[in-house]
PDB file with SEQRES, HELIX, SHEET and CRYST1 records, atoms N, CA, C and O in Angstrom:
SEQRES   1 A   73  UNK UNK UNK UNK UNK UNK UNK UNK UNK UNK UNK UNK UNK          
SEQRES   2 A   73  UNK UNK UNK UNK UNK UNK UNK UNK UNK UNK UNK UNK UNK          
SEQRES   3 A   73  UNK UNK UNK UNK UNK UNK UNK UNK UNK UNK UNK UNK UNK          
SEQRES   4 A   73  UNK UNK UNK UNK UNK UNK UNK UNK UNK UNK UNK UNK UNK          
SEQRES   5 A   73  UNK UNK UNK UNK UNK UNK UNK UNK UNK UNK UNK UNK UNK          
SEQRES   6 A   73  UNK UNK UNK UNK UNK UNK UNK UNK                              
HELIX    1 AA1 UNK A   16  UNK A   28  1                                  13    
HELIX    2 AA2 UNK A   41  UNK A   43  5                                   3    
HELIX    3 AA3 UNK A   50  UNK A   54  1                                   5    
SHEET    1 AA1 3 UNK A  34  UNK A  37  0                                        
SHEET    2 AA1 3 UNK A  66  UNK A  70 -1                                        
SHEET    3 AA1 3 UNK A  58  UNK A  63 -1                                        
CRYST1    1.000    1.000    1.000  90.00  90.00  90.00 P 1           1          
ATOM      1  N   UNK A   1      29.346 -39.393  58.043  1.00  0.00           N  
ATOM      2  CA  UNK A   1      28.221 -39.745  58.832  1.00  0.00           C  
ATOM      3  C   UNK A   1      27.706 -38.442  59.453  1.00  0.00           C  
ATOM      4  O   UNK A   1      28.457 -37.821  60.204  1.00  0.00           O  
ATOM      5  N   UNK A   2      26.455 -37.981  59.185  1.00  0.00           N  
ATOM      6  CA  UNK A   2      25.878 -36.850  59.599  1.00  0.00           C  
ATOM      7  C   UNK A   2      25.807 -36.855  61.196  1.00  0.00           C  
ATOM      8  O   UNK A   2      25.468 -37.857  61.824  1.00  0.00           O  
ATOM      9  N   UNK A   3      26.128 -35.744  61.744  1.00  0.00           N  
ATOM     10  CA  UNK A   3      25.982 -35.634  63.261  1.00  0.00           C  
ATOM     11  C   UNK A   3      24.744 -34.876  63.603  1.00  0.00           C  
ATOM     12  O   UNK A   3      24.601 -33.763  63.096  1.00  0.00           O  
ATOM     13  N   UNK A   4      23.871 -35.333  64.370  1.00  0.00           N  
ATOM     14  CA  UNK A   4      22.667 -34.592  64.713  1.00  0.00           C  
ATOM     15  C   UNK A   4      22.884 -33.567  65.879  1.00  0.00           C  
ATOM     16  O   UNK A   4      22.169 -32.568  65.960  1.00  0.00           O  
ATOM     17  N   UNK A   5      23.847 -33.819  66.751  1.00  0.00           N  
ATOM     18  CA  UNK A   5      24.073 -32.937  67.873  1.00  0.00           C  
ATOM     19  C   UNK A   5      25.399 -32.375  67.866  1.00  0.00           C  
ATOM     20  O   UNK A   5      26.357 -33.126  67.684  1.00  0.00           O  
ATOM     21  N   UNK A   6      25.566 -31.135  68.044  1.00  0.00           N  
ATOM     22  CA  UNK A   6      26.905 -30.467  68.101  1.00  0.00           C  
ATOM     23  C   UNK A   6      27.325 -30.429  69.508  1.00  0.00           C  
ATOM     24  O   UNK A   6      26.686 -29.703  70.269  1.00  0.00           O  
ATOM     25  N   UNK A   7      28.350 -31.140  69.973  1.00  0.00           N  
ATOM     26  CA  UNK A   7      28.735 -31.238  71.455  1.00  0.00           C  
ATOM     27  C   UNK A   7      29.428 -29.925  71.818  1.00  0.00           C  
ATOM     28  O   UNK A   7      29.388 -29.537  72.986  1.00  0.00           O  
ATOM     29  N   UNK A   8      30.088 -29.192  70.835  1.00  0.00           N  
ATOM     30  CA  UNK A   8      30.630 -27.847  71.222  1.00  0.00           C  
ATOM     31  C   UNK A   8      29.660 -26.840  71.467  1.00  0.00           C  
ATOM     32  O   UNK A   8      29.802 -26.057  72.406  1.00  0.00           O  
ATOM     33  N   UNK A   9      28.607 -26.791  70.639  1.00  0.00           N  
ATOM     34  CA  UNK A   9      27.569 -25.741  70.803  1.00  0.00           C  
ATOM     35  C   UNK A   9      26.522 -26.255  71.709  1.00  0.00           C  
ATOM     36  O   UNK A   9      25.634 -25.486  72.078  1.00  0.00           O  
ATOM     37  N   UNK A  10      26.546 -27.489  72.102  1.00  0.00           N  
ATOM     38  CA  UNK A  10      25.519 -28.138  72.919  1.00  0.00           C  
ATOM     39  C   UNK A  10      24.122 -27.902  72.425  1.00  0.00           C  
ATOM     40  O   UNK A  10      23.212 -27.586  73.191  1.00  0.00           O  
ATOM     41  N   UNK A  11      23.965 -28.062  71.109  1.00  0.00           N  
ATOM     42  CA  UNK A  11      22.639 -27.789  70.372  1.00  0.00           C  
ATOM     43  C   UNK A  11      22.627 -28.707  69.184  1.00  0.00           C  
ATOM     44  O   UNK A  11      23.656 -29.206  68.729  1.00  0.00           O  
ATOM     45  N   UNK A  12      21.305 -28.930  68.651  1.00  0.00           N  
ATOM     46  CA  UNK A  12      21.159 -29.704  67.470  1.00  0.00           C  
ATOM     47  C   UNK A  12      21.851 -28.894  66.228  1.00  0.00           C  
ATOM     48  O   UNK A  12      21.816 -27.669  66.113  1.00  0.00           O  
ATOM     49  N   UNK A  13      22.413 -29.692  65.426  1.00  0.00           N  
ATOM     50  CA  UNK A  13      22.989 -29.075  64.090  1.00  0.00           C  
ATOM     51  C   UNK A  13      21.900 -28.651  63.217  1.00  0.00           C  
ATOM     52  O   UNK A  13      20.983 -29.440  62.993  1.00  0.00           O  
ATOM     53  N   UNK A  14      21.908 -27.478  62.701  1.00  0.00           N  
ATOM     54  CA  UNK A  14      20.809 -26.984  61.849  1.00  0.00           C  
ATOM     55  C   UNK A  14      20.980 -27.669  60.486  1.00  0.00           C  
ATOM     56  O   UNK A  14      19.983 -27.813  59.777  1.00  0.00           O  
ATOM     57  N   UNK A  15      22.114 -28.076  60.098  1.00  0.00           N  
ATOM     58  CA  UNK A  15      22.384 -28.616  58.717  1.00  0.00           C  
ATOM     59  C   UNK A  15      22.223 -30.148  58.753  1.00  0.00           C  
ATOM     60  O   UNK A  15      22.517 -30.806  57.755  1.00  0.00           O  
ATOM     61  N   UNK A  16      21.789 -30.702  59.818  1.00  0.00           N  
ATOM     62  CA  UNK A  16      21.640 -32.104  59.993  1.00  0.00           C  
ATOM     63  C   UNK A  16      20.749 -32.786  58.929  1.00  0.00           C  
ATOM     64  O   UNK A  16      21.183 -33.767  58.325  1.00  0.00           O  
ATOM     65  N   UNK A  17      19.472 -32.275  58.676  1.00  0.00           N  
ATOM     66  CA  UNK A  17      18.643 -32.827  57.674  1.00  0.00           C  
ATOM     67  C   UNK A  17      19.293 -32.924  56.207  1.00  0.00           C  
ATOM     68  O   UNK A  17      19.250 -33.929  55.498  1.00  0.00           O  
ATOM     69  N   UNK A  18      19.905 -31.698  55.877  1.00  0.00           N  
ATOM     70  CA  UNK A  18      20.591 -31.734  54.539  1.00  0.00           C  
ATOM     71  C   UNK A  18      21.805 -32.738  54.465  1.00  0.00           C  
ATOM     72  O   UNK A  18      22.027 -33.363  53.428  1.00  0.00           O  
ATOM     73  N   UNK A  19      22.575 -32.875  55.583  1.00  0.00           N  
ATOM     74  CA  UNK A  19      23.670 -33.811  55.624  1.00  0.00           C  
ATOM     75  C   UNK A  19      23.122 -35.247  55.461  1.00  0.00           C  
ATOM     76  O   UNK A  19      23.629 -36.036  54.663  1.00  0.00           O  
ATOM     77  N   UNK A  20      22.058 -35.559  56.256  1.00  0.00           N  
ATOM     78  CA  UNK A  20      21.501 -36.897  56.167  1.00  0.00           C  
ATOM     79  C   UNK A  20      21.016 -37.230  54.672  1.00  0.00           C  
ATOM     80  O   UNK A  20      21.275 -38.301  54.123  1.00  0.00           O  
ATOM     81  N   UNK A  21      20.308 -36.228  54.097  1.00  0.00           N  
ATOM     82  CA  UNK A  21      19.695 -36.466  52.765  1.00  0.00           C  
ATOM     83  C   UNK A  21      20.864 -36.680  51.783  1.00  0.00           C  
ATOM     84  O   UNK A  21      20.791 -37.542  50.908  1.00  0.00           O  
ATOM     85  N   UNK A  22      21.925 -35.899  51.934  1.00  0.00           N  
ATOM     86  CA  UNK A  22      23.023 -35.965  50.988  1.00  0.00           C  
ATOM     87  C   UNK A  22      23.678 -37.373  51.146  1.00  0.00           C  
ATOM     88  O   UNK A  22      23.962 -38.028  50.143  1.00  0.00           O  
ATOM     89  N   UNK A  23      23.915 -37.833  52.396  1.00  0.00           N  
ATOM     90  CA  UNK A  23      24.553 -39.162  52.484  1.00  0.00           C  
ATOM     91  C   UNK A  23      23.588 -40.271  51.921  1.00  0.00           C  
ATOM     92  O   UNK A  23      24.052 -41.170  51.220  1.00  0.00           O  
ATOM     93  N   UNK A  24      22.347 -40.215  52.202  1.00  0.00           N  
ATOM     94  CA  UNK A  24      21.446 -41.201  51.739  1.00  0.00           C  
ATOM     95  C   UNK A  24      21.411 -41.158  50.260  1.00  0.00           C  
ATOM     96  O   UNK A  24      21.341 -42.225  49.651  1.00  0.00           O  
ATOM     97  N   UNK A  25      21.451 -40.099  49.657  1.00  0.00           N  
ATOM     98  CA  UNK A  25      21.413 -40.010  48.197  1.00  0.00           C  
ATOM     99  C   UNK A  25      22.615 -40.575  47.573  1.00  0.00           C  
ATOM    100  O   UNK A  25      22.512 -41.295  46.579  1.00  0.00           O  
ATOM    101  N   UNK A  26      23.826 -40.270  48.136  1.00  0.00           N  
ATOM    102  CA  UNK A  26      25.085 -40.859  47.611  1.00  0.00           C  
ATOM    103  C   UNK A  26      24.969 -42.381  47.750  1.00  0.00           C  
ATOM    104  O   UNK A  26      25.292 -43.067  46.780  1.00  0.00           O  
ATOM    105  N   UNK A  27      24.552 -42.943  48.831  1.00  0.00           N  
ATOM    106  CA  UNK A  27      24.458 -44.416  48.947  1.00  0.00           C  
ATOM    107  C   UNK A  27      23.400 -44.945  47.960  1.00  0.00           C  
ATOM    108  O   UNK A  27      23.645 -45.923  47.253  1.00  0.00           O  
ATOM    109  N   UNK A  28      22.199 -44.283  47.915  1.00  0.00           N  
ATOM    110  CA  UNK A  28      21.193 -44.790  46.987  1.00  0.00           C  
ATOM    111  C   UNK A  28      21.650 -44.716  45.494  1.00  0.00           C  
ATOM    112  O   UNK A  28      21.136 -45.478  44.675  1.00  0.00           O  
ATOM    113  N   UNK A  29      22.591 -43.829  45.129  1.00  0.00           N  
ATOM    114  CA  UNK A  29      23.059 -43.849  43.761  1.00  0.00           C  
ATOM    115  C   UNK A  29      24.207 -44.855  43.491  1.00  0.00           C  
ATOM    116  O   UNK A  29      24.686 -45.031  42.371  1.00  0.00           O  
ATOM    117  N   UNK A  30      24.583 -45.462  44.549  1.00  0.00           N  
ATOM    118  CA  UNK A  30      25.667 -46.450  44.432  1.00  0.00           C  
ATOM    119  C   UNK A  30      27.018 -45.897  44.472  1.00  0.00           C  
ATOM    120  O   UNK A  30      27.974 -46.560  44.070  1.00  0.00           O  
ATOM    121  N   UNK A  31      27.148 -44.666  44.958  1.00  0.00           N  
ATOM    122  CA  UNK A  31      28.416 -43.991  44.978  1.00  0.00           C  
ATOM    123  C   UNK A  31      29.211 -44.292  46.355  1.00  0.00           C  
ATOM    124  O   UNK A  31      30.398 -44.002  46.505  1.00  0.00           O  
ATOM    125  N   UNK A  32      28.446 -44.880  47.295  1.00  0.00           N  
ATOM    126  CA  UNK A  32      28.968 -45.180  48.705  1.00  0.00           C  
ATOM    127  C   UNK A  32      28.276 -46.285  49.237  1.00  0.00           C  
ATOM    128  O   UNK A  32      27.247 -46.673  48.684  1.00  0.00           O  
ATOM    129  N   UNK A  33      28.746 -46.877  50.316  1.00  0.00           N  
ATOM    130  CA  UNK A  33      28.036 -47.696  51.187  1.00  0.00           C  
ATOM    131  C   UNK A  33      28.037 -47.258  52.576  1.00  0.00           C  
ATOM    132  O   UNK A  33      28.953 -46.538  52.975  1.00  0.00           O  
ATOM    133  N   UNK A  34      27.154 -47.602  53.301  1.00  0.00           N  
ATOM    134  CA  UNK A  34      27.103 -47.241  54.818  1.00  0.00           C  
ATOM    135  C   UNK A  34      27.444 -48.404  55.654  1.00  0.00           C  
ATOM    136  O   UNK A  34      26.818 -49.460  55.565  1.00  0.00           O  
ATOM    137  N   UNK A  35      28.409 -48.230  56.449  1.00  0.00           N  
ATOM    138  CA  UNK A  35      28.820 -49.359  57.263  1.00  0.00           C  
ATOM    139  C   UNK A  35      28.675 -48.931  58.767  1.00  0.00           C  
ATOM    140  O   UNK A  35      29.354 -47.998  59.196  1.00  0.00           O  
ATOM    141  N   UNK A  36      27.863 -49.556  59.504  1.00  0.00           N  
ATOM    142  CA  UNK A  36      27.569 -49.235  60.958  1.00  0.00           C  
ATOM    143  C   UNK A  36      28.194 -50.230  61.822  1.00  0.00           C  
ATOM    144  O   UNK A  36      28.006 -51.427  61.604  1.00  0.00           O  
ATOM    145  N   UNK A  37      28.940 -49.816  62.810  1.00  0.00           N  
ATOM    146  CA  UNK A  37      29.572 -50.701  63.755  1.00  0.00           C  
ATOM    147  C   UNK A  37      28.806 -50.592  65.122  1.00  0.00           C  
ATOM    148  O   UNK A  37      28.424 -49.518  65.589  1.00  0.00           O  
ATOM    149  N   UNK A  38      28.641 -51.693  65.654  1.00  0.00           N  
ATOM    150  CA  UNK A  38      27.935 -51.824  66.955  1.00  0.00           C  
ATOM    151  C   UNK A  38      28.697 -51.294  68.129  1.00  0.00           C  
ATOM    152  O   UNK A  38      28.162 -51.206  69.234  1.00  0.00           O  
ATOM    153  N   UNK A  39      29.998 -50.921  67.899  1.00  0.00           N  
ATOM    154  CA  UNK A  39      30.819 -50.600  69.031  1.00  0.00           C  
ATOM    155  C   UNK A  39      30.828 -49.068  69.256  1.00  0.00           C  
ATOM    156  O   UNK A  39      31.627 -48.650  70.093  1.00  0.00           O  
ATOM    157  N   UNK A  40      30.047 -48.193  68.620  1.00  0.00           N  
ATOM    158  CA  UNK A  40      30.082 -46.820  68.830  1.00  0.00           C  
ATOM    159  C   UNK A  40      29.026 -46.299  69.822  1.00  0.00           C  
ATOM    160  O   UNK A  40      28.650 -45.128  69.765  1.00  0.00           O  
ATOM    161  N   UNK A  41      28.559 -47.148  70.708  1.00  0.00           N  
ATOM    162  CA  UNK A  41      27.604 -46.774  71.651  1.00  0.00           C  
ATOM    163  C   UNK A  41      27.871 -45.483  72.407  1.00  0.00           C  
ATOM    164  O   UNK A  41      26.927 -44.743  72.681  1.00  0.00           O  
ATOM    165  N   UNK A  42      29.210 -45.158  72.783  1.00  0.00           N  
ATOM    166  CA  UNK A  42      29.481 -44.056  73.543  1.00  0.00           C  
ATOM    167  C   UNK A  42      29.234 -42.720  72.688  1.00  0.00           C  
ATOM    168  O   UNK A  42      29.185 -41.628  73.254  1.00  0.00           O  
ATOM    169  N   UNK A  43      29.087 -42.851  71.342  1.00  0.00           N  
ATOM    170  CA  UNK A  43      28.824 -41.684  70.631  1.00  0.00           C  
ATOM    171  C   UNK A  43      27.426 -41.576  70.131  1.00  0.00           C  
ATOM    172  O   UNK A  43      27.113 -40.682  69.344  1.00  0.00           O  
ATOM    173  N   UNK A  44      26.564 -42.472  70.570  1.00  0.00           N  
ATOM    174  CA  UNK A  44      25.125 -42.512  70.124  1.00  0.00           C  
ATOM    175  C   UNK A  44      24.424 -41.275  70.325  1.00  0.00           C  
ATOM    176  O   UNK A  44      23.550 -40.957  69.518  1.00  0.00           O  
ATOM    177  N   UNK A  45      24.715 -40.495  71.362  1.00  0.00           N  
ATOM    178  CA  UNK A  45      24.018 -39.306  71.688  1.00  0.00           C  
ATOM    179  C   UNK A  45      24.117 -38.242  70.539  1.00  0.00           C  
ATOM    180  O   UNK A  45      23.238 -37.402  70.345  1.00  0.00           O  
ATOM    181  N   UNK A  46      25.140 -38.339  69.876  1.00  0.00           N  
ATOM    182  CA  UNK A  46      25.465 -37.369  68.777  1.00  0.00           C  
ATOM    183  C   UNK A  46      25.054 -37.838  67.415  1.00  0.00           C  
ATOM    184  O   UNK A  46      24.881 -37.016  66.516  1.00  0.00           O  
ATOM    185  N   UNK A  47      24.896 -39.076  67.229  1.00  0.00           N  
ATOM    186  CA  UNK A  47      24.662 -39.635  65.992  1.00  0.00           C  
ATOM    187  C   UNK A  47      23.109 -39.958  65.739  1.00  0.00           C  
ATOM    188  O   UNK A  47      22.335 -40.125  66.682  1.00  0.00           O  
ATOM    189  N   UNK A  48      22.737 -40.029  64.484  1.00  0.00           N  
ATOM    190  CA  UNK A  48      21.343 -40.340  64.128  1.00  0.00           C  
ATOM    191  C   UNK A  48      21.058 -41.800  64.595  1.00  0.00           C  
ATOM    192  O   UNK A  48      21.960 -42.581  64.898  1.00  0.00           O  
ATOM    193  N   UNK A  49      19.725 -42.107  64.629  1.00  0.00           N  
ATOM    194  CA  UNK A  49      19.383 -43.499  64.928  1.00  0.00           C  
ATOM    195  C   UNK A  49      19.711 -44.382  63.727  1.00  0.00           C  
ATOM    196  O   UNK A  49      19.799 -43.929  62.586  1.00  0.00           O  
ATOM    197  N   UNK A  50      19.886 -45.653  64.041  1.00  0.00           N  
ATOM    198  CA  UNK A  50      20.200 -46.556  62.927  1.00  0.00           C  
ATOM    199  C   UNK A  50      19.071 -46.579  61.949  1.00  0.00           C  
ATOM    200  O   UNK A  50      19.298 -46.603  60.739  1.00  0.00           O  
ATOM    201  N   UNK A  51      17.837 -46.571  62.449  1.00  0.00           N  
ATOM    202  CA  UNK A  51      16.634 -46.617  61.607  1.00  0.00           C  
ATOM    203  C   UNK A  51      16.619 -45.365  60.661  1.00  0.00           C  
ATOM    204  O   UNK A  51      16.211 -45.470  59.505  1.00  0.00           O  
ATOM    205  N   UNK A  52      17.067 -44.189  61.173  1.00  0.00           N  
ATOM    206  CA  UNK A  52      17.051 -43.060  60.333  1.00  0.00           C  
ATOM    207  C   UNK A  52      18.148 -43.091  59.268  1.00  0.00           C  
ATOM    208  O   UNK A  52      17.994 -42.565  58.166  1.00  0.00           O  
ATOM    209  N   UNK A  53      19.242 -43.718  59.634  1.00  0.00           N  
ATOM    210  CA  UNK A  53      20.264 -43.782  58.629  1.00  0.00           C  
ATOM    211  C   UNK A  53      20.006 -44.741  57.453  1.00  0.00           C  
ATOM    212  O   UNK A  53      20.337 -44.453  56.303  1.00  0.00           O  
ATOM    213  N   UNK A  54      19.394 -45.907  57.793  1.00  0.00           N  
ATOM    214  CA  UNK A  54      19.206 -46.930  56.834  1.00  0.00           C  
ATOM    215  C   UNK A  54      17.850 -46.840  56.145  1.00  0.00           C  
ATOM    216  O   UNK A  54      17.541 -47.696  55.316  1.00  0.00           O  
ATOM    217  N   UNK A  55      17.086 -45.908  56.431  1.00  0.00           N  
ATOM    218  CA  UNK A  55      15.718 -45.787  55.810  1.00  0.00           C  
ATOM    219  C   UNK A  55      15.892 -45.764  54.295  1.00  0.00           C  
ATOM    220  O   UNK A  55      16.647 -44.924  53.807  1.00  0.00           O  
ATOM    221  N   UNK A  56      15.299 -46.555  53.588  1.00  0.00           N  
ATOM    222  CA  UNK A  56      15.312 -46.582  52.101  1.00  0.00           C  
ATOM    223  C   UNK A  56      16.543 -47.260  51.455  1.00  0.00           C  
ATOM    224  O   UNK A  56      16.718 -47.192  50.238  1.00  0.00           O  
ATOM    225  N   UNK A  57      17.390 -47.911  52.271  1.00  0.00           N  
ATOM    226  CA  UNK A  57      18.657 -48.524  51.777  1.00  0.00           C  
ATOM    227  C   UNK A  57      18.477 -50.026  51.964  1.00  0.00           C  
ATOM    228  O   UNK A  57      17.721 -50.518  52.801  1.00  0.00           O  
ATOM    229  N   UNK A  58      19.219 -50.695  51.131  1.00  0.00           N  
ATOM    230  CA  UNK A  58      19.267 -52.179  51.204  1.00  0.00           C  
ATOM    231  C   UNK A  58      20.300 -52.632  52.219  1.00  0.00           C  
ATOM    232  O   UNK A  58      21.391 -52.066  52.301  1.00  0.00           O  
ATOM    233  N   UNK A  59      19.952 -53.665  53.002  1.00  0.00           N  
ATOM    234  CA  UNK A  59      20.895 -54.272  53.850  1.00  0.00           C  
ATOM    235  C   UNK A  59      21.767 -55.315  53.051  1.00  0.00           C  
ATOM    236  O   UNK A  59      21.228 -56.254  52.466  1.00  0.00           O  
ATOM    237  N   UNK A  60      22.990 -55.142  53.046  1.00  0.00           N  
ATOM    238  CA  UNK A  60      23.943 -56.009  52.189  1.00  0.00           C  
ATOM    239  C   UNK A  60      24.493 -57.024  53.065  1.00  0.00           C  
ATOM    240  O   UNK A  60      24.584 -58.169  52.622  1.00  0.00           O  
ATOM    241  N   UNK A  61      24.917 -56.734  54.386  1.00  0.00           N  
ATOM    242  CA  UNK A  61      25.524 -57.677  55.248  1.00  0.00           C  
ATOM    243  C   UNK A  61      25.036 -57.332  56.590  1.00  0.00           C  
ATOM    244  O   UNK A  61      24.924 -56.167  56.970  1.00  0.00           O  
ATOM    245  N   UNK A  62      24.733 -58.415  57.340  1.00  0.00           N  
ATOM    246  CA  UNK A  62      24.574 -58.311  58.826  1.00  0.00           C  
ATOM    247  C   UNK A  62      25.593 -59.119  59.491  1.00  0.00           C  
ATOM    248  O   UNK A  62      25.734 -60.312  59.220  1.00  0.00           O  
ATOM    249  N   UNK A  63      26.287 -58.523  60.330  1.00  0.00           N  
ATOM    250  CA  UNK A  63      27.346 -59.339  61.123  1.00  0.00           C  
ATOM    251  C   UNK A  63      27.168 -58.998  62.615  1.00  0.00           C  
ATOM    252  O   UNK A  63      26.448 -58.062  62.960  1.00  0.00           O  
ATOM    253  N   UNK A  64      27.838 -59.775  63.501  1.00  0.00           N  
ATOM    254  CA  UNK A  64      27.738 -59.592  64.942  1.00  0.00           C  
ATOM    255  C   UNK A  64      28.252 -58.251  65.357  1.00  0.00           C  
ATOM    256  O   UNK A  64      27.777 -57.696  66.349  1.00  0.00           O  
ATOM    257  N   UNK A  65      29.158 -57.729  64.674  1.00  0.00           N  
ATOM    258  CA  UNK A  65      29.726 -56.411  65.084  1.00  0.00           C  
ATOM    259  C   UNK A  65      29.218 -55.209  64.283  1.00  0.00           C  
ATOM    260  O   UNK A  65      29.719 -54.103  64.488  1.00  0.00           O  
ATOM    261  N   UNK A  66      28.242 -55.379  63.377  1.00  0.00           N  
ATOM    262  CA  UNK A  66      27.785 -54.207  62.620  1.00  0.00           C  
ATOM    263  C   UNK A  66      27.035 -54.715  61.274  1.00  0.00           C  
ATOM    264  O   UNK A  66      26.746 -55.903  61.131  1.00  0.00           O  
ATOM    265  N   UNK A  67      26.774 -53.837  60.405  1.00  0.00           N  
ATOM    266  CA  UNK A  67      26.104 -54.009  59.249  1.00  0.00           C  
ATOM    267  C   UNK A  67      26.565 -53.135  58.064  1.00  0.00           C  
ATOM    268  O   UNK A  67      27.198 -52.095  58.243  1.00  0.00           O  
ATOM    269  N   UNK A  68      26.233 -53.588  56.880  1.00  0.00           N  
ATOM    270  CA  UNK A  68      26.626 -52.823  55.727  1.00  0.00           C  
ATOM    271  C   UNK A  68      25.340 -52.584  54.857  1.00  0.00           C  
ATOM    272  O   UNK A  68      24.565 -53.494  54.564  1.00  0.00           O  
ATOM    273  N   UNK A  69      25.190 -51.312  54.483  1.00  0.00           N  
ATOM    274  CA  UNK A  69      23.959 -51.012  53.688  1.00  0.00           C  
ATOM    275  C   UNK A  69      24.305 -50.165  52.318  1.00  0.00           C  
ATOM    276  O   UNK A  69      25.244 -49.372  52.247  1.00  0.00           O  
ATOM    277  N   UNK A  70      23.503 -50.425  51.370  1.00  0.00           N  
ATOM    278  CA  UNK A  70      23.846 -49.857  50.115  1.00  0.00           C  
ATOM    279  C   UNK A  70      22.642 -49.517  49.269  1.00  0.00           C  
ATOM    280  O   UNK A  70      21.536 -49.524  49.809  1.00  0.00           O  
ATOM    281  N   UNK A  71      22.764 -49.217  47.980  1.00  0.00           N  
ATOM    282  CA  UNK A  71      21.745 -48.837  47.052  1.00  0.00           C  
ATOM    283  C   UNK A  71      20.629 -49.879  47.062  1.00  0.00           C  
ATOM    284  O   UNK A  71      20.880 -51.084  47.049  1.00  0.00           O  
ATOM    285  N   UNK A  72      19.381 -49.381  47.085  1.00  0.00           N  
ATOM    286  CA  UNK A  72      18.249 -50.360  46.988  1.00  0.00           C  
ATOM    287  C   UNK A  72      18.375 -51.054  45.603  1.00  0.00           C  
ATOM    288  O   UNK A  72      18.972 -50.567  44.643  1.00  0.00           O  
ATOM    289  N   UNK A  73      17.754 -52.227  45.620  1.00  0.00           N  
ATOM    290  CA  UNK A  73      17.751 -52.867  44.347  1.00  0.00           C  
ATOM    291  C   UNK A  73      16.575 -52.619  43.423  1.00  0.00           C  
ATOM    292  O   UNK A  73      16.537 -53.153  42.315  1.00  0.00           O  
TER     293      UNK A  73                                                      
END                                                                             
């Protein structure tokens, strides 16, 4: 999972766009799936938005505690 904010440096991560693009490419090629849990709210300040993570991906499963996203069909 790419992290947009570095808590140690207290600054945005310069490599965040590349990390996000790499993760989305792997999922889009079917090499991985993205599983998001709704229980990570304490870490949301450091993580990308859900909309930013799932952009262009297919939703495979929606559950009360999270969702699974994969390669678009």
